[in-house]
LUMKE-489992 format. One line per 2 residues: their letters; for each residue x, y, z of N, C-alpha, C, O. Coordinates in Angstrom, 3 decimals. Layout:
N
A) X,Y,Z,X,Y,Z,X,Y,Z,X,Y,Z; ...;
This chain:
208
MK) 124.587,53.253,71.805,123.851,53.199,72.648,124.739,54.350,73.456,124.204,54.770,74.481; 125.849,54.825,73.158,126.600,55.867,73.887,125.492,57.126,72.938,124.831,57.879,73.652;
KH) 125.370,57.262,71.542,124.471,57.779,70.856,123.261,58.247,71.586,123.183,59.405,71.998; 122.237,57.292,71.767,120.851,57.328,72.804,121.309,58.087,73.981,120.881,59.242,73.996;
KY) 122.090,57.743,75.007,122.399,58.542,75.872,122.131,59.784,76.167,121.441,60.465,76.926; 123.434,59.916,74.737,123.591,61.491,74.186,122.705,62.306,74.276,122.650,63.292,75.012;
IK) 121.623,61.755,73.177,120.476,62.405,72.614,119.555,62.273,73.690,118.719,63.034,73.203; 119.006,61.894,74.830,118.498,61.849,75.888,119.216,62.610,76.840,118.509,63.303,77.572;
FV) 120.365,62.656,77.009,121.258,64.272,77.839,120.772,65.514,77.065,120.855,66.489,77.812; 120.371,65.795,76.036,120.653,66.798,75.448,118.765,67.240,75.323,118.324,68.387,75.388;
YF) 118.062,66.164,75.165,116.219,66.590,75.476,116.096,66.788,76.660,115.032,67.365,76.882; 116.759,66.558,77.683,116.639,66.523,79.107,117.100,67.973,79.507,116.400,68.614,80.290;
AF) 118.289,68.522,78.979,118.568,69.758,79.326,117.918,70.787,78.696,117.919,71.932,79.146; 117.347,70.452,77.657,116.700,71.367,76.748,115.555,71.545,77.488,115.384,72.725,77.794;
LF) 114.701,70.776,77.889,113.858,70.769,78.499,113.805,71.792,79.545,112.953,72.666,79.706; 114.898,71.529,80.258,115.223,72.215,81.791,115.167,73.583,81.816,114.708,74.352,82.660;
TF) 115.992,73.869,80.199,116.285,75.118,80.290,115.060,75.874,79.705,114.715,76.896,80.299; 114.417,75.513,78.689,112.940,75.651,78.610,111.931,76.068,79.977,111.275,77.084,80.208;
LS) 112.106,74.962,80.652,110.885,74.981,81.829,111.858,76.265,82.950,111.161,76.940,83.708; 113.394,76.495,82.960,113.594,77.451,83.810,113.515,79.252,82.934,113.377,80.347,83.479;
IS) 113.640,78.975,81.697,113.198,80.611,80.903,111.625,80.908,81.027,111.143,82.010,81.290; 110.957,79.795,80.804,109.480,80.077,80.786,108.639,80.515,82.530,107.516,80.932,82.816;
CK) 109.711,80.199,83.260,109.001,80.292,84.971,109.858,81.749,85.638,109.643,82.322,86.706; 110.957,82.092,84.485,111.388,83.380,84.794,110.738,84.567,85.090,110.051,84.618,84.070;
HK) 110.469,85.445,85.640,109.895,86.700,86.048,110.158,88.106,86.442,110.110,88.238,87.665; 110.379,89.029,85.894,110.662,90.316,86.760,110.074,90.175,87.818,109.156,89.398,88.079;
EH) 110.746,91.163,88.673,110.262,91.631,90.147,108.740,92.136,90.089,108.118,92.738,89.214; 108.400,91.687,91.287,106.724,92.271,91.229,105.864,91.640,89.891,104.726,92.085,89.746;
EY) 106.248,90.841,89.113,105.519,89.992,88.330,105.336,88.706,88.747,106.254,87.958,89.084; 103.766,88.332,88.728,103.398,86.618,89.106,102.607,86.331,87.673,102.226,87.040,86.741;
HS) 102.559,84.799,88.016,102.005,83.872,87.537,100.810,84.226,87.538,100.435,84.393,86.377; 99.931,84.447,88.362,98.745,84.717,88.912,97.752,85.658,90.017,97.931,85.501,91.225;
IT) 96.786,86.560,89.554,96.454,87.637,90.912,96.155,86.500,92.419,95.782,86.995,93.482; 96.295,85.598,92.328,96.640,84.635,93.665,97.762,84.872,94.084,97.831,85.503,95.139;
DK) 98.896,84.491,93.474,100.165,84.557,93.631,100.562,85.911,94.117,101.184,86.126,95.157; 100.139,86.812,93.252,100.087,88.069,93.589,99.600,88.985,95.015,100.358,89.677,95.694;
IE) 98.402,88.812,95.202,97.955,88.680,96.468,98.576,87.937,97.668,98.740,88.589,98.700; 98.973,86.517,97.636,99.539,85.836,98.827,101.277,86.944,98.806,101.368,87.707,99.768;
AE) 102.095,86.963,98.109,103.134,87.681,98.015,102.934,89.154,98.672,103.674,89.478,99.601; 101.956,90.031,98.204,101.698,91.312,99.104,101.265,91.403,100.139,101.186,92.443,100.792;
SK) 100.938,90.407,100.436,100.034,90.516,101.728,100.674,90.029,102.600,100.219,90.391,103.685; 101.700,89.235,102.721,102.935,88.617,103.814,103.149,89.844,105.094,103.393,89.572,106.269;
NY) 102.996,91.144,104.559,103.783,91.708,105.723,102.332,92.756,105.822,102.414,93.898,106.274; 101.379,92.318,105.459,99.833,93.460,106.032,99.702,92.755,107.228,99.665,91.609,107.676;
NG) 99.622,94.459,107.702,99.579,94.292,109.407,98.089,95.019,109.581,97.941,95.750,110.560; 97.159,94.865,108.798,95.820,96.001,109.049,95.875,97.402,108.585,96.804,98.063,108.123;
VS) 94.665,97.678,108.823,94.764,99.366,108.797,94.518,100.077,110.218,93.943,99.475,111.124; 94.990,101.397,110.361,95.051,102.092,111.560,94.259,102.885,112.207,94.387,103.459,113.289;
IS) 93.092,102.853,111.129,91.878,103.752,111.359,90.902,102.501,112.007,91.221,101.327,111.817; 89.757,102.847,112.742,88.548,101.768,113.238,87.509,102.404,112.852,87.711,103.559,112.477;
SE) 86.133,101.896,112.817,85.100,102.419,112.674,84.137,102.259,114.081,82.916,102.113,114.034; 84.945,102.318,115.354,84.198,102.234,116.446,83.588,103.391,116.613,82.473,103.244,117.113;
KY) 83.919,104.637,116.361,83.508,105.612,116.457,82.038,106.355,116.023,81.513,107.382,116.454; 81.666,105.521,115.128,80.685,105.407,114.082,79.680,104.498,114.677,78.649,104.434,114.008;
LE) 79.696,103.823,115.685,79.043,102.745,115.841,78.364,102.886,117.588,77.740,102.031,118.217; 78.792,104.359,118.038,78.602,104.925,118.900,77.045,105.153,118.766,76.419,105.679,117.847;
GM) 76.447,104.404,120.382,74.810,104.645,120.254,74.330,104.170,119.798,73.219,104.118,120.324; 74.406,103.330,118.490,73.964,101.566,117.878,74.411,100.433,118.655,75.497,100.001,119.043;
KM) 72.897,100.021,118.770,73.039,98.708,119.334,73.575,97.373,118.290,72.801,96.926,117.444; 74.654,96.941,118.424,74.858,95.786,117.468,75.072,94.577,117.923,75.240,94.509,119.141;
ME) 75.129,93.386,117.193,74.960,92.623,117.510,76.342,91.753,116.270,76.474,92.117,115.102; 77.143,90.681,116.886,77.912,90.049,115.922,77.370,88.596,115.728,76.849,87.847,116.555;
VT) 77.688,88.375,114.164,77.051,87.594,113.464,77.973,86.795,112.672,78.994,87.452,112.467; 78.019,85.687,112.168,78.888,85.049,111.199,78.234,84.152,109.965,77.885,82.973,110.033;
EN) 78.171,84.946,108.934,77.557,83.987,107.935,78.431,83.576,106.512,78.880,84.485,105.814; 78.624,82.229,106.161,79.322,82.566,104.877,80.835,82.478,105.337,81.784,82.891,104.670;
NI) 80.928,81.739,106.861,82.378,82.146,107.641,82.916,83.492,107.953,83.957,83.609,108.600; 82.231,84.537,107.506,82.500,85.690,107.323,82.010,86.393,109.241,80.856,86.071,109.524;
TF) 82.408,86.842,109.866,82.208,87.348,111.347,82.024,89.167,110.916,82.713,89.865,110.172; 81.069,89.429,111.562,80.839,90.963,111.287,79.625,91.716,112.256,79.102,91.007,113.116;
LI) 79.266,92.860,112.149,78.534,92.964,112.854,77.291,93.519,112.218,77.336,93.707,111.002; 75.963,93.867,113.002,74.921,94.174,112.471,73.839,94.803,113.565,73.669,94.100,114.562;
PT) 73.167,95.912,113.504,72.103,96.747,113.976,71.029,95.713,114.428,70.237,95.267,113.599; 70.994,95.335,115.704,69.895,95.198,116.723,68.328,95.041,116.151,68.220,96.024,115.418;
RK) 67.496,94.564,116.121,66.258,94.973,114.976,64.851,95.379,116.389,64.329,96.481,116.561; 64.552,94.033,117.220,63.386,93.760,117.974,63.638,94.838,118.949,62.576,95.007,119.547;
DK) 64.629,95.729,119.439,64.584,96.823,120.487,64.260,97.950,119.491,63.974,99.004,120.059; 64.234,97.990,118.223,63.519,99.303,117.186,61.888,99.148,116.984,61.186,100.041,116.509;
IK) 61.460,98.004,117.376,60.145,97.761,116.729,59.097,98.290,118.130,59.151,97.852,119.280; 58.641,98.814,117.861,57.472,99.895,118.758,56.729,99.041,119.128,56.135,99.616,120.040;
SY) 56.162,97.641,119.044,54.701,96.847,119.554,56.027,95.673,119.968,55.418,94.606,119.886; 57.174,95.395,120.275,57.531,94.360,120.215,57.451,94.118,121.659,58.057,95.096,122.098;
KC) 57.075,93.411,122.690,57.081,92.057,121.890,55.948,91.930,121.308,55.163,92.845,121.558; 55.533,91.030,120.539,54.120,90.846,119.626,53.132,90.173,120.734,52.023,90.636,120.999;
TE) 53.739,88.923,121.390,52.748,88.285,122.160,52.097,89.226,123.188,51.094,88.725,123.698; 52.345,90.228,123.543,51.797,91.087,124.503,50.332,91.083,124.045,49.444,90.764,124.835;
CH) 50.078,91.426,122.812,49.142,91.602,121.899,48.272,89.828,121.872,47.284,89.387,122.458; 49.208,89.257,120.930,49.058,88.030,120.642,49.541,87.077,121.359,50.635,86.514,121.379;
TQ) 48.005,86.902,122.303,48.360,85.908,123.613,47.774,84.217,123.184,47.843,83.239,123.928; 47.281,84.248,121.965,47.478,82.750,121.533,47.984,82.651,120.017,48.532,83.456,119.264;
PL) 47.541,81.238,119.883,47.852,81.409,118.284,47.166,82.093,117.524,46.038,82.369,117.931; 47.513,82.518,116.402,46.907,83.159,115.579,45.644,82.426,115.386,44.690,83.200,115.459;
IK) 45.247,80.993,115.126,44.124,80.518,114.279,43.412,80.858,115.394,42.375,81.412,115.030; 43.495,80.775,116.710,42.797,81.162,117.976,42.032,82.556,117.952,40.986,82.749,118.571;
MQ) 42.492,83.234,117.390,42.038,84.696,117.949,41.439,85.151,116.195,41.137,86.337,116.059; 41.362,84.686,115.563,40.750,85.052,113.857,39.192,84.777,114.299,38.655,83.672,114.225;
TK) 38.743,85.633,114.636,37.430,85.906,114.903,36.420,87.030,113.937,36.833,87.697,112.988; 35.189,87.017,114.411,34.445,87.678,113.622,34.383,89.094,114.876,34.695,90.203,114.443;
DI) 34.045,88.989,116.124,34.263,89.807,117.006,35.237,90.619,117.157,35.061,91.729,117.659; 36.604,90.125,116.681,37.952,90.575,117.179,38.012,91.961,115.968,37.386,91.673,114.948;
KK) 38.496,93.028,115.947,38.846,94.264,115.261,40.149,93.500,114.264,40.966,92.664,114.652; 40.048,93.943,113.250,41.403,93.805,112.152,42.797,94.243,112.672,43.052,95.439,112.813;
AH) 43.574,93.406,112.918,44.540,94.459,113.387,45.916,94.724,112.244,46.091,94.092,111.202; 46.606,95.596,112.670,47.568,95.979,111.656,47.160,96.147,109.806,47.787,95.686,108.853;
WN) 45.981,96.919,109.814,45.100,97.748,109.199,45.833,98.035,108.112,45.699,97.578,106.977; 47.024,99.223,108.720,47.686,100.122,107.848,49.058,99.052,106.944,49.605,99.392,105.895;
IK) 49.304,97.915,107.630,50.150,97.304,106.711,49.774,96.860,105.486,49.037,95.873,105.499; 50.193,97.492,104.008,50.488,96.915,102.831,51.178,96.292,102.405,52.239,96.749,101.980;
LN) 50.835,94.796,102.324,51.978,93.895,101.628,51.847,93.655,100.199,51.026,92.900,99.679; 52.651,94.301,99.658,53.267,94.093,98.541,54.762,93.711,97.956,55.592,94.342,97.301;
HA) 54.711,92.348,98.515,55.988,91.574,97.896,56.027,90.639,97.070,57.018,90.427,96.372; 55.028,89.992,97.030,55.034,88.749,96.086,53.169,88.903,95.798,52.498,89.807,96.296;
AL) 52.691,87.964,95.029,51.403,87.673,94.640,50.456,87.588,96.019,50.968,87.979,97.068; 49.469,87.227,96.029,49.426,87.159,97.423,48.880,85.714,97.413,48.799,85.189,98.523;
NT) 48.410,84.832,96.122,48.489,83.350,96.094,50.142,82.767,96.494,50.532,81.600,96.465; 50.718,83.680,96.767,52.259,82.958,97.511,52.528,83.258,98.304,53.341,82.464,98.778;
MN) 52.253,84.516,99.264,52.600,85.321,100.304,51.623,85.788,100.981,50.920,86.685,100.516; 51.443,85.342,102.007,50.627,86.692,102.965,51.399,86.458,104.390,52.448,85.815,104.382;
CI) 50.858,86.999,105.652,51.123,87.202,106.793,52.024,86.219,107.489,53.166,86.393,107.916; 51.161,85.003,107.512,52.092,83.915,107.725,52.862,82.758,106.999,52.867,81.538,107.162;
TC) 53.465,83.542,106.199,54.613,83.175,105.303,56.153,83.568,106.146,57.231,82.998,105.977; 55.931,84.414,106.836,57.131,84.616,107.292,56.722,84.955,108.369,57.810,85.041,108.938;
HD) 55.732,85.318,109.388,55.626,85.447,110.751,54.627,83.865,111.329,53.558,83.428,110.905; 55.532,83.359,112.417,54.973,82.302,112.717,53.686,82.470,113.567,53.832,83.054,114.641;
SN) 52.485,82.052,113.241,51.534,82.187,113.855,51.224,81.374,114.851,50.089,81.470,115.318; 52.254,80.287,115.464,52.167,79.976,117.321,52.986,80.752,117.881,53.046,80.820,119.108;
NM) 53.800,81.508,117.038,54.591,82.552,118.313,54.997,83.732,117.276,55.757,83.719,116.307; 54.460,84.425,117.661,54.259,86.047,116.896,55.121,86.649,117.271,55.222,87.788,116.815;
DK) 56.214,86.145,118.341,57.793,86.644,118.859,58.726,86.240,117.462,59.824,86.791,117.382; 58.398,85.476,116.573,59.430,84.704,116.120,58.556,84.929,114.580,57.372,85.172,114.348;
LK) 59.800,84.711,113.654,59.623,84.537,112.374,59.851,82.981,111.929,60.173,82.146,112.774; 59.690,82.686,110.744,59.302,81.061,110.310,59.771,80.892,108.900,59.532,81.615,107.933;
SI) 60.516,79.751,108.970,61.307,79.500,107.448,60.178,78.849,106.627,59.187,78.363,107.172; 60.359,78.856,105.346,59.627,77.481,104.930,59.647,76.262,105.050,58.918,75.532,104.379;
TG) 60.361,75.896,105.796,60.643,74.412,106.512,59.991,74.440,107.761,59.601,73.385,108.263; 59.756,75.999,108.562,58.635,75.748,109.740,60.259,75.926,110.730,60.401,75.211,111.722;
HS) 60.976,76.566,110.470,61.866,76.629,111.704,61.684,78.053,112.263,61.200,78.951,111.575; 62.123,78.243,113.641,61.772,79.875,114.071,62.967,80.375,113.520,64.053,79.841,113.291;
ID) 62.592,81.364,113.379,64.010,82.792,113.268,63.684,84.252,114.075,62.757,85.062,114.097; 64.988,84.098,114.713,65.035,85.457,115.762,64.802,86.687,114.515,65.351,86.689,113.414;
LN) 63.941,87.589,114.983,63.441,89.061,114.126,64.893,90.056,114.287,65.034,91.172,113.788; 65.886,89.324,115.112,67.259,90.083,115.132,68.138,89.704,113.682,68.989,90.385,113.111;
KS) 67.616,88.418,113.345,68.504,87.626,112.096,67.062,87.742,111.076,66.666,86.617,110.773; 66.422,88.591,110.640,65.618,88.344,109.488,66.156,88.169,108.431,65.507,87.665,107.514;
YK) 67.461,88.524,108.260,67.833,88.299,106.679,68.421,87.062,106.450,69.069,86.806,105.435; 68.155,86.051,107.636,67.732,84.677,107.368,66.698,84.260,106.208,66.739,83.576,105.186;
LC) 65.733,85.046,106.915,64.479,84.905,106.121,64.309,85.231,104.639,63.572,84.633,103.854; 65.381,86.634,104.286,65.002,86.902,103.235,65.990,86.235,102.301,65.896,86.283,101.074;
SQ) 67.137,85.481,103.106,67.955,84.837,102.285,67.293,83.513,101.382,67.881,83.029,100.415; 66.120,83.085,101.828,65.656,82.002,101.183,65.223,82.268,99.768,65.445,81.411,98.912;
CH) 64.678,83.288,99.492,64.217,83.718,98.218,65.453,84.461,97.468,65.547,84.270,96.256; 66.215,85.129,97.982,66.964,86.217,97.624,68.542,85.694,97.983,69.431,86.278,98.603;
QK) 68.528,84.558,97.438,70.097,84.152,98.106,71.597,84.837,97.267,72.741,84.913,97.716; 71.089,85.248,95.981,72.332,85.715,95.237,72.390,87.238,96.209,73.469,87.656,96.629;
QY) 71.323,87.826,96.426,71.860,89.361,97.293,72.377,88.991,98.702,73.169,89.817,99.157; 72.060,87.767,99.613,72.301,87.187,100.514,74.001,87.085,100.569,74.613,87.722,101.427;
KD) 74.633,86.321,99.684,75.572,86.037,99.495,76.635,86.974,99.029,77.806,86.976,99.410; 75.945,87.964,97.945,76.836,89.634,98.144,76.614,90.215,99.316,77.424,91.142,99.305;
WT) 76.094,90.260,100.220,75.669,90.785,101.302,76.704,90.416,102.693,77.244,91.209,103.463; 76.736,89.226,102.682,77.801,88.520,103.725,79.494,88.732,102.721,80.602,88.364,103.111;
GG) 79.256,89.231,101.770,81.150,89.667,101.684,81.168,90.505,100.994,81.896,90.442,100.003; 79.976,92.189,101.366,80.043,93.218,101.584,79.827,94.147,100.118,80.232,95.279,99.854;
AH) 79.023,93.184,99.300,78.974,93.594,97.761,77.301,94.444,97.641,76.803,95.178,96.787; 76.950,94.048,98.597,75.246,94.556,98.465,75.067,95.089,99.951,75.658,94.664,100.943;
GK) 74.220,96.009,99.901,73.693,96.910,101.224,74.736,97.943,101.592,75.718,98.315,100.949; 74.256,98.343,102.865,74.857,99.883,102.703,76.046,99.096,104.403,75.659,98.474,105.392;
RI) 77.277,99.488,104.046,78.354,99.026,105.035,78.681,100.573,106.158,78.330,101.607,105.589; 79.087,100.728,107.138,78.847,101.490,108.733,80.415,101.764,108.605,81.208,101.112,109.285;
ES) 80.934,102.979,107.503,81.834,103.445,107.741,82.810,102.673,106.932,83.905,102.412,107.430; 82.380,102.107,105.187,83.431,101.491,104.499,84.246,100.240,105.192,83.519,99.344,105.622;
WA) 84.791,100.174,105.254,86.243,98.374,105.201,86.392,98.637,106.703,86.449,97.577,107.326; 86.480,99.812,107.532,87.633,100.396,108.463,86.652,98.999,109.577,85.453,98.725,109.616;
SP) 88.097,98.294,110.485,87.595,97.470,111.253,87.158,98.181,112.719,87.724,99.119,113.282; 86.174,97.558,113.079,84.963,95.894,113.029,84.593,96.590,111.627,84.593,97.751,111.218;
RA) 84.304,95.437,111.129,83.371,95.688,110.283,81.680,95.369,110.534,81.108,94.360,110.947; 81.195,96.635,110.113,79.471,96.720,110.536,78.689,96.799,109.213,78.967,97.444,108.202;
SM) 77.793,96.102,109.428,76.733,95.958,107.915,75.357,96.389,108.314,75.005,95.887,109.382; 74.482,97.182,107.752,73.254,97.367,107.476,72.543,95.874,107.322,73.280,94.979,106.908;
TC) 70.987,95.500,107.665,70.450,94.463,107.513,69.579,94.661,105.904,69.720,95.633,105.163; 68.887,93.738,105.704,68.264,94.087,104.330,66.902,94.567,104.627,66.220,94.876,103.650;
VN) 66.175,94.732,106.278,65.259,95.791,106.776,65.533,97.290,107.238,64.673,98.148,107.439; 66.887,97.420,107.363,67.577,98.785,107.905,67.388,99.526,106.353,67.348,100.756,106.383;
CH) 67.255,98.781,104.830,66.694,99.819,103.657,65.807,99.480,103.334,65.169,100.330,102.715; 65.004,97.847,103.512,64.009,97.921,102.368,62.890,97.255,103.724,63.086,96.532,104.701;
NP) 61.684,97.951,103.139,60.398,97.614,104.204,60.096,96.035,103.716,60.160,95.734,102.524; 59.814,95.216,104.592,60.208,93.642,104.704,58.751,93.525,103.661,58.764,92.717,102.733;
HS) 57.345,94.533,103.953,56.049,94.667,103.393,55.759,95.152,101.759,54.931,94.842,100.902; 56.630,95.852,101.819,56.985,96.194,100.277,58.175,96.884,100.013,58.455,98.081,100.084;
PS) 59.077,95.499,99.565,60.623,96.046,99.663,60.838,96.972,98.536,61.555,97.945,98.768; 60.300,96.828,97.262,60.788,97.370,95.989,60.668,99.194,96.740,59.861,99.755,97.481;
FD) 61.992,99.620,96.019,62.102,101.073,95.969,61.389,101.789,95.017,61.365,101.298,93.888; 60.448,103.467,95.321,59.601,103.462,94.168,61.217,104.378,93.177,62.406,104.598,93.410;
TK) 60.274,104.611,92.124,61.364,104.922,91.099,61.358,106.510,91.397,60.350,107.163,91.666; 62.569,106.962,91.306,62.485,108.382,91.586,63.709,108.990,90.008,64.563,108.320,89.427;
WP) 63.353,110.218,89.801,64.324,110.780,88.995,65.811,111.341,89.978,65.963,111.364,91.200; 66.900,111.814,88.689,68.462,111.797,89.474,68.291,113.098,90.462,67.462,113.912,90.055;
AR) 68.911,113.400,91.631,68.997,114.487,92.454,68.885,115.614,91.451,68.071,116.513,91.662; 69.733,115.623,90.260,70.447,116.733,89.914,69.100,117.295,88.505,68.915,118.442,88.097;
FN) 68.675,116.540,88.248,67.433,116.894,87.068,66.153,116.022,87.337,65.976,114.885,86.901; 65.256,116.769,88.158,63.844,116.161,88.170,63.056,116.991,87.933,63.427,118.153,87.770;
TQ) 61.668,116.611,87.843,60.172,117.209,86.817,60.357,119.087,87.707,60.110,120.178,87.194; 60.852,118.788,89.089,60.453,119.775,89.552,61.697,121.305,89.204,61.393,122.498,89.182;
KV) 63.093,120.669,88.976,63.653,121.278,88.448,63.511,121.792,87.322,64.000,122.882,87.026; 62.716,120.970,86.423,62.063,121.538,84.938,61.161,122.702,84.949,61.138,123.701,84.229;
KE) 60.068,122.159,86.412,59.546,123.782,86.275,59.856,124.821,86.495,59.240,125.743,85.961; 60.875,125.061,87.320,61.639,125.734,88.184,62.370,126.765,86.962,62.173,127.964,86.767;
RK) 63.356,125.726,86.175,63.929,126.849,84.981,62.853,126.900,83.894,63.249,126.652,82.755; 61.548,127.182,84.062,60.494,127.466,82.818,60.646,128.796,83.674,60.024,129.809,83.356;
């Protein structure tokens, strides 16, 4: 009986010693990257620089997406012909007659196949001052990124986290980011293929 107790005591003593040794680590060494972040951010008080001076003259609005709050430029005040209802006084279906000249003739829709997307896929035909989700909910033009996120969810998540799109003056607080339409034409969002700035066909001609 005493021998059994002795063996049991030795076993637990060995286990305790083994676990103690395996958990020991040197200063500034951590079990995981999460432990390191938590330990080294305890005394973090933010940065002393600010992005406010880079936002002067820009009309911004605050949004919260994926539990992240930041600033974006407003959109409606940049649209030359807004409000749309100044011309669209009736629902679109009532305005589609042979006698009315086709509007927006200069807009070329090159976003998706025509059997997939047309004007009223995104614009609310009953209230042209608003955009419309695929489920029929109104979307304010200042938050057009909500429309884009329906199909481009990966880019949307990257954007909210700061990995996609252009930030205004890096990561300095207050955080401010451009939206989809600040970089992409919503009617033709793809960028034209370009040669690198330091090597293009014009440079080849000049070197000859």
